[in-house]
All heavy atoms as an XYZ file, in Angstrom:
910
protein
N     147.578    133.408     68.141
C     146.823    134.460     67.482
C     147.558    134.902     66.228
O     148.761    135.111     66.250
C     146.635    135.652     68.424
C     145.938    136.810     67.741
S     145.509    138.181     68.802
C     144.089    137.513     69.591
N     146.820    135.014     65.142
C     147.398    135.492     63.893
C     147.303    137.006     63.842
O     146.329    137.604     64.286
C     146.665    134.909     62.689
C     146.846    133.437     62.557
C     148.026    132.764     62.461
C     145.825    132.457     62.514
N     147.793    131.423     62.345
C     146.448    131.206     62.384
C     144.440    132.519     62.574
C     145.740    130.025     62.303
C     143.729    131.339     62.501
C     144.381    130.111     62.361
N     148.316    137.607     63.262
C     148.336    139.059     63.087
C     148.298    139.356     61.594
O     149.151    138.887     60.845
C     149.567    139.661     63.739
C     149.518    139.460     65.254
C     150.720    139.983     65.980
N     151.938    139.674     65.263
C     153.007    140.465     65.257
N     153.017    141.580     65.918
N     154.081    140.121     64.589
N     147.288    140.133     61.192
C     147.088    140.472     59.787
C     147.191    141.986     59.645
O     146.473    142.723     60.323
C     145.717    139.973     59.276
C     145.496    140.401     57.834
C     145.619    138.456     59.412
N     148.093    142.423     58.792
C     148.281    143.846     58.517
C     147.508    144.202     57.260
O     147.689    143.575     56.216
C     149.767    144.156     58.329
C     150.123    145.558     57.836
C     149.634    146.627     58.806
C     151.625    145.666     57.612
N     146.653    145.204     57.366
C     145.866    145.679     56.230
C     146.498    146.953     55.686
O     146.611    147.950     56.398
C     144.440    146.019     56.661
C     143.742    144.930     57.410
S     143.191    143.644     56.303
C     142.013    142.850     57.347
N     146.915    146.923     54.437
C     147.449    148.104     53.761
C     146.394    148.588     52.773
O     146.210    147.993     51.711
C     148.754    147.768     53.027
C     149.930    147.543     53.951
S     151.477    147.177     53.058
C     151.697    148.640     52.053
N     145.697    149.655     53.147
C     144.632    150.195     52.306
C     144.380    151.658     52.637
O     144.582    152.077     53.773
C     143.323    149.401     52.474
O     142.335    149.957     51.612
C     142.836    149.407     53.907
N     143.956    152.391     51.639
C     143.528    153.773     51.851
C     142.027    153.856     52.092
O     141.509    154.923     52.389
C     143.883    154.628     50.626
C     145.363    154.794     50.431
C     145.714    155.546     49.163
O     145.046    155.350     48.129
O     146.659    156.331     49.218
N     141.350    152.728     51.976
C     139.894    152.694     52.152
C     139.500    151.627     53.176
O     138.866    150.622     52.820
C     139.191    152.444     50.805
O     139.719    151.226     50.242
C     139.395    153.596     49.831
N     139.832    151.817     54.444
C     139.506    150.821     55.468
C     138.038    150.418     55.532
O     137.758    149.233     55.775
C     139.955    151.482     56.777
C     140.985    152.471     56.375
C     140.586    152.943     55.000
N     137.073    151.329     55.308
C     135.672    150.894     55.396
C     135.326    149.752     54.434
O     134.461    148.925     54.731
C     134.878    152.159     55.050
C     135.782    153.284     55.436
C     137.172    152.779     55.107
N     136.023    149.685     53.313
C     135.770    148.611     52.340
C     136.175    147.248     52.897
O     135.717    146.208     52.426
C     136.551    148.905     51.062
C     136.051    148.180     49.850
C     136.589    148.803     48.582
N     138.021    148.871     48.562
C     138.803    148.064     47.837
N     138.266    147.152     47.067
N     140.104    148.189     47.865
N     137.008    147.246     53.918
C     137.520    146.005     54.504
C     136.838    145.657     55.828
O     137.235    144.708     56.493
C     139.030    146.115     54.726
C     139.817    146.055     53.460
C     139.935    147.171     52.648
C     140.427    144.879     53.061
C     140.657    147.129     51.473
C     141.148    144.825     51.876
C     141.262    145.944     51.087
N     135.813    146.410     56.198
C     135.158    146.207     57.494
C     134.614    144.790     57.653
O     134.873    144.135     58.664
C     134.035    147.245     57.694
O     134.606    148.549     57.618
C     133.345    147.067     59.031
N     133.855    144.304     56.675
C     133.274    142.957     56.772
C     134.360    141.890     56.811
O     134.265    140.921     57.571
C     132.325    142.691     55.604
C     131.078    143.553     55.655
O     130.757    144.088     56.731
O     130.427    143.707     54.600
N     135.379    142.061     56.011
C     136.501    141.124     55.975
C     137.193    141.064     57.338
O     137.396    139.987     57.903
C     137.479    141.555     54.878
C     138.722    140.732     54.771
C     138.684    139.437     54.271
C     139.953    141.257     55.149
C     139.842    138.677     54.155
C     141.111    140.511     55.027
C     141.052    139.215     54.532
N     137.544    142.226     57.873
C     138.247    142.287     59.161
C     137.376    141.747     60.289
O     137.860    141.010     61.161
C     138.686    143.722     59.458
N     136.101    142.088     60.278
C     135.192    141.602     61.324
C     135.103    140.082     61.280
O     135.160    139.416     62.315
C     133.814    142.231     61.161
C     132.829    141.815     62.244
C     131.516    142.531     62.093
C     130.474    142.163     63.120
N     130.624    141.011     63.925
N     134.982    139.528     60.083
C     134.904    138.067     59.949
C     136.208    137.407     60.394
O     136.182    136.359     61.039
C     134.557    137.683     58.514
N     137.342    138.007     60.074
C     138.624    137.459     60.533
C     138.655    137.404     62.056
O     139.083    136.412     62.646
C     139.799    138.312     60.050
C     140.234    138.188     58.605
C     141.372    139.161     58.315
C     140.661    136.767     58.262
N     138.203    138.466     62.682
C     138.255    138.540     64.138
C     137.181    137.669     64.789
O     137.433    137.060     65.823
C     138.130    139.996     64.586
C     139.363    140.783     64.179
C     139.214    142.282     64.358
O     138.139    142.834     64.195
N     140.317    142.937     64.688
N     135.999    137.577     64.175
C     134.912    136.783     64.746
C     135.139    135.282     64.591
O     134.797    134.511     65.477
C     133.571    137.139     64.091
C     133.066    138.503     64.501
O     133.634    139.116     65.435
O     132.089    138.978     63.879
N     135.691    134.891     63.452
C     135.805    133.465     63.142
C     137.156    132.863     63.517
O     137.329    131.657     63.455
C     135.535    133.233     61.654
C     134.109    133.561     61.261
C     133.784    133.188     59.840
O     134.381    132.217     59.334
O     132.940    133.855     59.243
N     138.108    133.660     63.866
C     139.430    133.137     64.196
C     140.125    134.003     65.212
O     139.685    135.096     65.541
N     141.195    133.492     65.724
C     142.009    134.231     66.675
C     142.924    135.152     65.879
O     144.086    134.832     65.659
C     142.817    133.240     67.509
C     141.969    132.260     68.267
C     141.983    132.594     69.738
O     142.850    133.298     70.214
N     141.013    132.087     70.463
N     142.371    136.273     65.455
C     143.089    137.155     64.548
C     143.066    138.581     65.046
O     142.020    139.107     65.419
C     142.461    137.109     63.140
O     142.357    135.749     62.724
C     143.280    137.881     62.139
N     144.227    139.209     65.021
C     144.356    140.637     65.320
C     144.594    141.351     63.998
O     145.514    141.011     63.257
C     145.544    140.885     66.246
C     145.854    142.345     66.455
C     147.181    142.582     67.144
O     147.900    141.607     67.455
O     147.519    143.752     67.347
N     143.752    142.324     63.687
C     143.926    143.117     62.475
C     144.609    144.427     62.819
O     144.186    145.131     63.736
C     142.580    143.392     61.813
S     141.788    141.910     61.149
N     145.676    144.718     62.100
C     146.407    145.972     62.262
C     146.180    146.765     60.985
O     146.067    146.189     59.909
C     147.901    145.698     62.458
C     148.205    144.795     63.636
S     149.968    144.398     63.789
C     150.237    143.380     62.346
N     146.144    148.088     61.105
C     145.841    148.925     59.950
C     146.974    149.902     59.705
O     147.434    150.568     60.631
C     144.542    149.693     60.191
C     143.372    148.779     60.365
C     142.951    148.206     61.524
C     142.501    148.299     59.345
N     141.865    147.406     61.284
C     141.566    147.448     59.967
C     142.420    148.509     57.979
C     140.551    146.804     59.254
C     141.412    147.870     57.276
C     140.491    147.027     57.914
N     147.403    149.996     58.457
C     148.406    150.979     58.051
C     147.674    152.145     57.411
O     146.883    151.947     56.486
C     149.394    150.361     57.071
N     147.936    153.355     57.905
C     147.229    154.524     57.377
C     147.918    155.140     56.168
O     147.440    156.111     55.602
C     147.010    155.568     58.464
C     148.304    156.049     59.103
O     149.397    155.628     58.672
O     148.213    156.863     60.038
N     149.048    154.561     55.773
C     149.743    155.001     54.561
C     150.626    153.848     54.095
O     150.963    152.964     54.879
C     150.608    156.239     54.839
O     151.725    155.877     55.636
N     151.029    153.866     52.830
C     151.919    152.799     52.339
C     153.235    152.762     53.117
O     153.741    151.692     53.439
C     152.156    153.159     50.875
C     151.034    154.050     50.506
C     150.631    154.774     51.751
N     153.747    153.932     53.443
C     155.016    153.988     54.183
C     154.862    153.372     55.573
O     155.732    152.624     56.025
C     155.511    155.439     54.279
C     155.863    156.073     52.948
C     154.646    156.499     52.113
O     153.541    156.659     52.659
O     154.828    156.647     50.884
N     153.738    153.677     56.224
C     153.474    153.087     57.538
C     153.339    151.570     57.418
O     153.820    150.824     58.276
C     152.211    153.684     58.145
N     152.701    151.108     56.351
C     152.561    149.672     56.128
C     153.900    148.986     55.953
O     154.128    147.904     56.495
N     154.780    149.618     55.209
C     156.112    149.036     55.007
C     156.861    148.944     56.334
O     157.490    147.929     56.638
C     156.905    149.880     54.002
C     156.269    149.996     52.629
S     156.240    148.442     51.733
C     157.909    148.398     51.172
N     156.776    150.001     57.128
C     157.458    150.004     58.424
C     156.842    148.977     59.373
O     157.554    148.233     60.046
C     157.404    151.390     59.050
C     158.170    151.459     60.355
C     158.211    152.855     60.939
O     158.137    153.839     60.188
O     158.324    152.946     62.171
N     155.518    148.928     59.413
C     154.843    147.962     60.279
C     155.181    146.526     59.869
O     155.374    145.661     60.719
C     153.334    148.185     60.250
C     152.891    149.447     60.955
S     151.120    149.767     60.763
C     150.437    148.519     61.859
N     155.258    146.276     58.572
C     155.603    144.930     58.098
C     156.993    144.540     58.575
O     157.222    143.401     58.979
C     155.514    144.867     56.574
N     157.923    145.486     58.556
C     159.298    145.206     58.979
C     159.399    145.005     60.483
O     160.085    144.093     60.945
C     160.215    146.340     58.534
N     158.701    145.824     61.233
C     158.828    145.807     62.695
C     157.903    144.777     63.342
O     158.326    144.025     64.224
C     158.558    147.221     63.271
C     158.537    147.202     64.782
C     159.592    148.207     62.753
N     156.646    144.744     62.912
C     155.637    143.880     63.543
C     155.696    142.424     63.063
O     155.194    141.545     63.741
C     154.234    144.429     63.283
C     154.005    145.828     63.802
C     153.928    145.876     65.304
O     153.497    144.922     65.946
N     154.358    146.980     65.876
N     156.244    142.208     61.878
C     156.326    140.874     61.280
C     154.993    140.121     61.354
O     154.866    139.092     62.001
C     157.448    140.077     61.897
C     158.802    140.725     61.670
C     159.967    139.828     61.911
N     159.784    138.500     61.374
C     160.328    138.055     60.256
N     161.080    138.832     59.543
N     160.137    136.825     59.849
N     153.971    140.655     60.674
C     152.656    140.009     60.707
C     152.671    138.650     60.009
O     153.570    138.354     59.217
C     151.767    140.998     59.953
C     152.710    141.723     59.050
C     154.004    141.819     59.792
N     151.670    137.852     60.314
C     151.538    136.547     59.670
C     151.095    136.691     58.220
O     151.377    135.825     57.394
C     150.525    135.693     60.430
C     150.990    135.420     61.853
O     152.028    134.757     62.005
O     150.332    135.899     62.788
N     150.394    137.792     57.933
C     149.905    138.045     56.587
C     149.758    139.549     56.397
O     149.305    140.248     57.299
C     148.540    137.374     56.382
C     147.897    137.517     55.001
C     148.690    136.737     53.946
C     146.447    137.026     55.044
N     150.148    140.034     55.216
C     149.926    141.431     54.843
C     148.896    141.431     53.716
O     149.115    140.800     52.677
C     151.220    142.126     54.373
C     150.933    143.570     53.985
C     152.305    142.059     55.445
N     147.779    142.103     53.944
C     146.738    142.248     52.930
C     146.975    143.583     52.240
O     146.977    144.631     52.878
C     145.332    142.201     53.554
C     144.272    142.499     52.499
C     145.088    140.850     54.207
N     147.190    143.529     50.934
C     147.512    144.726     50.155
C     146.336    145.041     49.230
O     145.881    144.176     48.470
C     148.799    144.508     49.330
C     149.153    145.753     48.542
C     149.954    144.094     50.238
N     145.860    146.279     49.308
C     144.752    146.697     48.455
C     145.195    146.723     46.996
O     146.397    146.734     46.691
C     144.248    148.071     48.893
C     142.793    148.305     48.538
O     142.235    147.541     47.719
O     142.210    149.256     49.085
N     144.237    146.764     46.101
C     144.512    146.719     44.659
C     145.380    147.893     44.199
O     146.227    147.750     43.325
C     143.200    146.688     43.887
C     143.372    146.350     42.435
C     142.090    145.863     41.784
O     140.984    146.136     42.290
O     142.209    145.187     40.753
N     145.171    149.045     44.802
C     145.955    150.230     44.472
C     146.061    151.094     45.731
O     145.060    151.314     46.414
C     145.276    151.001     43.347
S     146.259    152.367     42.714
N     147.267    151.545     46.032
C     147.493    152.401     47.200
C     148.387    153.546     46.764
O     149.482    153.326     46.232
C     148.171    151.643     48.356
C     147.404    150.361     48.700
C     148.300    152.534     49.587
C     148.164    149.427     49.610
N     147.924    154.747     46.982
C     148.719    155.920     46.603
C     149.013    155.984     45.117
O     150.056    156.472     44.711
N     148.094    155.455     44.313
C     148.287    155.452     42.867
C     149.238    154.368     42.375
O     149.557    154.304     41.189
N     149.696    153.522     43.290
C     150.638    152.445     42.947
C     149.895    151.104     43.043
O     149.229    150.842     44.046
C     151.850    152.454     43.912
C     152.785    151.305     43.628
C     152.581    153.789     43.837
N     149.990    150.271     42.014
C     149.308    148.974     42.058
C     149.757    148.119     43.243
O     150.926    148.155     43.652
C     149.715    148.304     40.735
C     150.135    149.427     39.852
C     150.710    150.477     40.758
N     148.812    147.355     43.773
C     149.100    146.489     44.914
C     150.253    145.535     44.676
O     151.064    145.293     45.570
N     150.350    144.994     43.465
C     151.448    144.063     43.180
C     152.807    144.757     43.233
O     153.815    144.133     43.575
C     151.232    143.361     41.840
C     150.072    142.355     41.828
C     149.837    141.833     40.421
C     150.327    141.216     42.803
N     152.851    146.047     42.933
C     154.102    146.796     43.077
C     154.460    146.925     44.554
O     155.629    146.829     44.923
C     153.989    148.182     42.425
C     155.237    149.030     42.577
C     156.498    148.408     41.974
O     156.403    147.715     40.950
O     157.586    148.630     42.553
N     153.444    147.122     45.417
C     153.711    147.177     46.861
C     154.219    145.832     47.353
O     155.075    145.766     48.248
C     152.465    147.627     47.630
C     152.214    149.090     47.502
C     151.149    149.695     46.881
C     153.065    150.154     47.943
N     151.294    151.059     46.925
C     152.453    151.370     47.576
C     154.284    150.202     48.613
C     153.008    152.613     47.855
C     154.843    151.439     48.900
C     154.209    152.621     48.518
N     153.719    144.748     46.783
C     154.216    143.425     47.174
C     155.705    143.314     46.841
O     156.492    142.821     47.650
C     153.408    142.293     46.498
C     154.077    140.940     46.703
C     151.981    142.281     47.029
N     156.109    143.790     45.676
C     157.533    143.781     45.311
C     158.348    144.552     46.343
O     159.426    144.112     46.767
C     157.757    144.402     43.938
C     157.265    143.575     42.792
C     157.476    144.302     41.471
C     156.779    143.591     40.341
N     156.840    144.335     39.080
N     157.837    145.698     46.761
C     158.541    146.516     47.756
C     158.574    145.822     49.120
O     159.565    145.906     49.836
C     157.888    147.889     47.857
C     158.028    148.687     46.565
C     157.306    150.005     46.637
N     157.275    150.660     45.327
C     156.800    151.865     45.106
N     156.311    152.582     46.102
N     156.807    152.375     43.898
N     157.490    145.141     49.464
C     157.463    144.388     50.723
C     158.489    143.263     50.702
O     159.112    142.969     51.728
C     156.065    143.818     50.977
C     155.020    144.792     51.475
C     153.621    144.185     51.332
C     155.287    145.184     52.924
N     158.673    142.634     49.549
C     159.647    141.547     49.444
C     161.066    142.057     49.719
O     161.907    141.321     50.219
C     159.578    140.876     48.074
C     158.281    140.142     47.798
S     157.919    138.806     48.963
C     156.723    139.577     50.042
N     161.307    143.318     49.405
C     162.614    143.906     49.694
C     162.791    144.122     51.199
O     163.913    144.088     51.711
C     162.785    145.229     48.946
N     161.677    144.315     51.905
C     161.710    144.482     53.360
C     161.926    143.125     54.028
O     162.745    142.979     54.931
C     160.397    145.126     53.864
C     160.280    145.057     55.371
C     160.293    146.558     53.375
N     161.163    142.125     53.583
C     161.254    140.781     54.149
C     160.709    139.807     53.107
O     159.503    139.749     52.871
C     160.448    140.694     55.446
C     160.530    139.330     56.108
O     160.978    138.344     55.471
O     160.121    139.229     57.275
N     161.590    139.056     52.514
C     161.199    138.144     51.435
C     160.304    137.007     51.917
O     159.704    136.314     51.100
C     162.446    137.568     50.763
N     160.185    136.838     53.231
C     159.387    135.744     53.768
C     157.993    136.180     54.213
O     157.248    135.382     54.780
C     160.124    135.064     54.922
C     161.403    134.425     54.470
C     162.619    135.030     54.743
C     161.392    133.248     53.744
C     163.801    134.457     54.307
C     162.575    132.677     53.302
C     163.788    133.279     53.579
N     157.627    137.430     53.962
C     156.284    137.888     54.303
C     155.252    137.178     53.444
O     155.441    137.011     52.239
C     156.149    139.396     54.074
C     156.768    140.316     55.107
C     156.720    141.754     54.614
C     156.055    140.186     56.445
N     154.161    136.779     54.061
C     153.024    136.230     53.329
C     152.127    137.389     52.945
O     151.841    138.254     53.770
C     152.253    135.248     54.215
C     153.085    134.044     54.571
O     153.637    133.393     53.693
N     153.194    133.754     55.852
N     151.683    137.392     51.699
C     150.862    138.493     51.223
C     149.591    137.991     50.552
O     149.576    136.928     49.936
C     151.635    139.370     50.211
O     152.096    138.552     49.139
C     152.806    140.079     50.869
N     148.549    138.799     50.702
C     147.296    138.604     49.979
C     147.021    139.925     49.280
O     147.261    140.993     49.851
C     146.164    138.261     50.937
N     146.530    139.856     48.056
C     146.322    141.068     47.272
C     144.884    141.114     46.770
O     144.368    140.124     46.255
C     147.296    141.126     46.070
C     147.057    142.367     45.230
C     148.736    141.075     46.549
N     144.267    142.268     46.932
C     142.944    142.497     46.370
C     143.129    142.716     44.872
O     144.005    143.477     44.455
C     142.280    143.730     47.018
C     140.980    144.071     46.311
C     142.059    143.483     48.503
N     142.310    142.024     44.080
C     142.460    142.160     42.635
C     141.144    141.898     41.925
O     140.413    140.970     42.274
C     143.513    141.184     42.111
O     143.626    141.290     40.709
N     140.890    142.707     40.914
C     139.709    142.494     40.073
C     140.045    141.612     38.865
O     139.167    141.289     38.075
C     139.138    143.834     39.610
O     140.122    144.593     38.957
N     141.302    141.213     38.731
C     141.700    140.309     37.652
C     141.118    138.921     37.894
O     140.948    138.507     39.044
C     143.228    140.192     37.584
C     144.021    141.446     37.255
C     145.514    141.170     37.380
C     143.690    141.942     35.855
N     140.852    138.178     36.824
C     140.429    136.791     37.018
C     141.641    135.977     37.465
O     142.778    136.447     37.419
C     139.762    136.224     35.758
C     140.706    136.097     34.570
O     141.910    135.824     34.748
O     140.219    136.261     33.427
N     141.402    134.763     37.913
C     142.465    133.925     38.483
C     143.655    133.758     37.538
O     144.801    133.871     37.946
C     141.931    132.541     38.874
C     141.185    132.515     40.171
C     142.050    132.813     41.386
O     143.261    132.515     41.400
O     141.493    133.364     42.346
N     143.380    133.494     36.281
C     144.445    133.271     35.315
C     145.302    134.526     35.112
O     146.536    134.457     35.146
C     143.851    132.818     33.980
O     144.865    132.663     33.018
N     144.652    135.654     34.898
C     145.382    136.906     34.695
C     146.132    137.315     35.958
O     147.261    137.813     35.889
C     144.420    138.019     34.268
N     145.518    137.068     37.126
C     146.189    137.389     38.385
C     147.436    136.521     38.561
O     148.495    137.013     38.946
C     145.243    137.215     39.574
C     145.895    137.551     40.881
C     146.063    138.879     41.258
C     146.363    136.555     41.725
C     146.678    139.206     42.457
C     146.985    136.867     42.921
C     147.141    138.197     43.290
N     147.292    135.242     38.267
C     148.437    134.340     38.386
C     149.589    134.817     37.503
O     150.740    134.841     37.928
C     148.032    132.919     38.016
C     149.168    131.953     38.058
N     149.711    131.490     39.232
C     149.886    131.389     37.056
C     150.727    130.680     38.945
N     150.838    130.598     37.638
N     149.259    135.206     36.296
C     150.270    135.702     35.350
C     150.931    136.979     35.886
O     152.152    137.123     35.870
C     149.620    135.973     33.992
C     150.570    136.430     32.924
C     151.449    135.321     32.379
O     151.069    134.145     32.454
O     152.537    135.659     31.881
N     150.118    137.916     36.374
C     150.635    139.207     36.843
C     151.449    139.079     38.133
O     152.380    139.852     38.362
C     149.481    140.182     37.056
N     151.097    138.103     38.976
C     151.769    137.973     40.278
C     152.856    136.899     40.300
O     153.484    136.690     41.339
C     150.735    137.670     41.362
O     150.133    136.405     41.146
N     153.082    136.269     39.167
C     154.068    135.192     39.111
C     155.430    135.661     39.616
O     155.906    136.732     39.266
C     154.202    134.679     37.678
C     155.009    133.409     37.590
C     154.935    132.773     36.219
O     154.314    133.338     35.313
O     155.522    131.697     36.075
N     156.012    134.860     40.473
C     157.327    135.171     41.027
C     157.304    136.049     42.268
O     158.339    136.293     42.872
N     156.113    136.529     42.659
C     156.026    137.396     43.833
C     155.671    136.634     45.105
O     155.696    137.209     46.194
C     154.988    138.507     43.602
C     155.301    139.484     42.477
C     154.178    140.491     42.331
C     156.631    140.181     42.736
N     155.305    135.379     44.965
C     154.973    134.596     46.146
C     153.695    135.027     46.833
O     153.545    134.844     48.035
N     152.765    135.602     46.088
C     151.493    136.028     46.671
C     150.718    134.792     47.117
O     150.530    133.857     46.349
C     150.664    136.869     45.674
C     149.300    137.202     46.250
C     151.414    138.134     45.299
N     150.271    134.811     48.354
C     149.591    133.674     48.945
C     148.145    133.565     48.509
O     147.667    132.487     48.176
C     149.642    133.793     50.489
O     151.007    133.906     50.879
C     149.022    132.622     51.163
N     147.439    134.699     48.523
C     146.009    134.701     48.231
C     145.617    135.883     47.358
O     146.201    136.954     47.471
C     145.199    134.816     49.530
C     145.320    133.699     50.561
C     144.773    134.160     51.900
C     144.577    132.479     50.074
N     144.609    135.672     46.531
C     143.970    136.753     45.777
C     142.618    136.981     46.431
O     141.851    136.045     46.619
C     143.779    136.337     44.322
C     142.999    137.338     43.496
C     142.650    136.724     42.129
N     141.561    137.396     41.495
C     140.273    137.141     41.713
N     139.915    136.205     42.535
N     139.337    137.824     41.085
N     142.336    138.225     46.802
C     141.063    138.569     47.429
C     140.184    139.316     46.435
O     140.684    140.026     45.568
C     141.283    139.443     48.669
C     142.167    138.843     49.763
C     142.358    139.849     50.886
C     141.570    137.548     50.300
N     138.887    139.181     46.604
C     137.946    139.860     45.720
C     138.016    141.376     45.932
O     138.484    141.839     46.973
C     136.529    139.352     45.972
O     136.114    139.697     47.276
N     137.539    142.163     44.967
C     137.601    143.624     45.074
C     136.891    144.201     46.297
O     137.259    145.270     46.774
C     136.950    144.111     43.778
C     137.199    142.999     42.814
C     137.090    141.737     43.641
N     135.892    143.522     46.808
C     135.226    143.932     48.045
C     135.260    142.748     49.003
O     134.266    142.030     49.153
C     133.779    144.377     47.779
C     133.746    145.673     47.018
O     134.275    146.678     47.488
N     133.157    145.658     45.837
N     136.416    142.531     49.643
C     136.570    141.334     50.466
C     135.561    141.291     51.610
O     135.283    142.300     52.247
C     137.998    141.427     50.979
C     138.429    142.828     50.770
C     137.582    143.393     49.691
N     135.016    140.108     51.812
C     134.019    139.914     52.857
C     134.262    138.638     53.628
O     135.396    138.140     53.706
N     133.188    138.083     54.171
C     133.284    136.917     55.038
C     133.864    135.695     54.326
O     134.651    134.950     54.907
C     131.915    136.591     55.624
N     133.491    135.481     53.059
C     134.021    134.314     52.337
C     135.538    134.435     52.158
O     136.275    133.467     52.344
C     133.344    134.149     50.982
C     133.825    132.917     50.234
C     133.104    132.703     48.913
O     132.016    133.260     48.695
O     133.664    131.968     48.089
N     136.004    135.638     51.818
C     137.450    135.862     51.707
C     138.119    135.630     53.059
O     139.219    135.079     53.128
C     137.737    137.293     51.230
C     137.344    137.505     49.785
O     137.972    136.910     48.894
O     136.396    138.278     49.554
N     137.462    136.045     54.125
C     138.022    135.855     55.468
C     138.131    134.365     55.793
O     139.150    133.917     56.333
C     137.170    136.571     56.502
N     137.107    133.592     55.463
C     137.162    132.142     55.722
C     138.308    131.503     54.931
O     139.039    130.657     55.464
C     135.834    131.493     55.373
C     134.767    131.707     56.437
C     133.523    130.877     56.191
N     132.765    131.288     55.021
C     131.913    132.304     54.993
N     131.710    133.012     56.078
N     131.271    132.602     53.887
N     138.476    131.894     53.665
C     139.587    131.364     52.868
C     140.932    131.762     53.465
O     141.871    130.960     53.490
C     139.499    131.858     51.425
C     138.325    131.289     50.677
O     137.781    130.242     51.051
N     137.891    131.968     49.635
N     141.011    132.981     53.963
C     142.256    133.470     54.572
C     142.553    132.686     55.842
O     143.695    132.250     56.061
C     142.137    134.980     54.880
O     141.916    135.671     53.646
C     143.388    135.507     55.547
N     141.537    132.487     56.681
C     141.740    131.736     57.911
C     142.118    130.290     57.630
O     142.956    129.716     58.326
C     140.483    131.796     58.785
C     140.196    133.158     59.411
C     138.796    133.186     60.011
C     141.252    133.501     60.452
N     141.507    129.713     56.604
C     141.853    128.344     56.209
C     143.314    128.268     55.789
O     144.037    127.347     56.180
C     140.942    127.903     55.069
O     141.302    126.624     54.622
N     143.769    129.261     55.017
C     145.161    129.276     54.616
C     146.073    129.448     55.834
O     147.080    128.733     55.975
C     145.441    130.386     53.595
C     146.891    130.358     53.229
C     147.465    129.591     52.260
C     147.950    131.051     53.878
N     148.831    129.775     52.263
C     149.147    130.658     53.248
C     148.009    131.953     54.920
C     150.387    131.150     53.651
C     149.237    132.446     55.327
C     150.417    132.053     54.671
N     145.733    130.379     56.721
C     146.555    130.610     57.923
C     146.658    129.336     58.764
O     147.738    129.024     59.277
C     145.978    131.763     58.750
C     146.203    133.159     58.212
C     145.312    134.163     58.936
C     147.668    133.562     58.330
N     145.562    128.614     58.893
C     145.558    127.393     59.692
C     146.428    126.308     59.080
O     146.987    125.473     59.802
C     144.131    126.893     59.859
N     146.566    126.316     57.762
C     147.343    125.264     57.107
C     148.813    125.663     56.882
O     149.610    124.808     56.498
C     146.701    124.903     55.762
O     146.837    125.990     54.847
N     149.130    126.902     57.103
C     150.505    127.382     56.847
C     151.476    126.921     57.915
O     151.185    126.625     59.007
C     150.516    128.900     56.753
């Protein structure tokens, strides 16, 4: 079973994504109710993937990825981003971000995530 930690202040926006992850794969979704809780959960729970929202607590998601790398440099991360692929690649270069998710992640994002998890 894969464990996916969701770091977001707007869980309802991730409902379709989380449901598809759970329906289509052996996936447990964990939710962090604050950035600090997410950082602690990432360190203690060691999820297979941390999904980071585009902005949390006024801090860009890619900045949270940098902070997560300080907790565990081997964490796999996916980041919600409205940037196009090229701009996202440029902005996330060197952070080891595994996946870029659409601004309103849904079933297609979940299938891509599960495909990545299966191949990792």
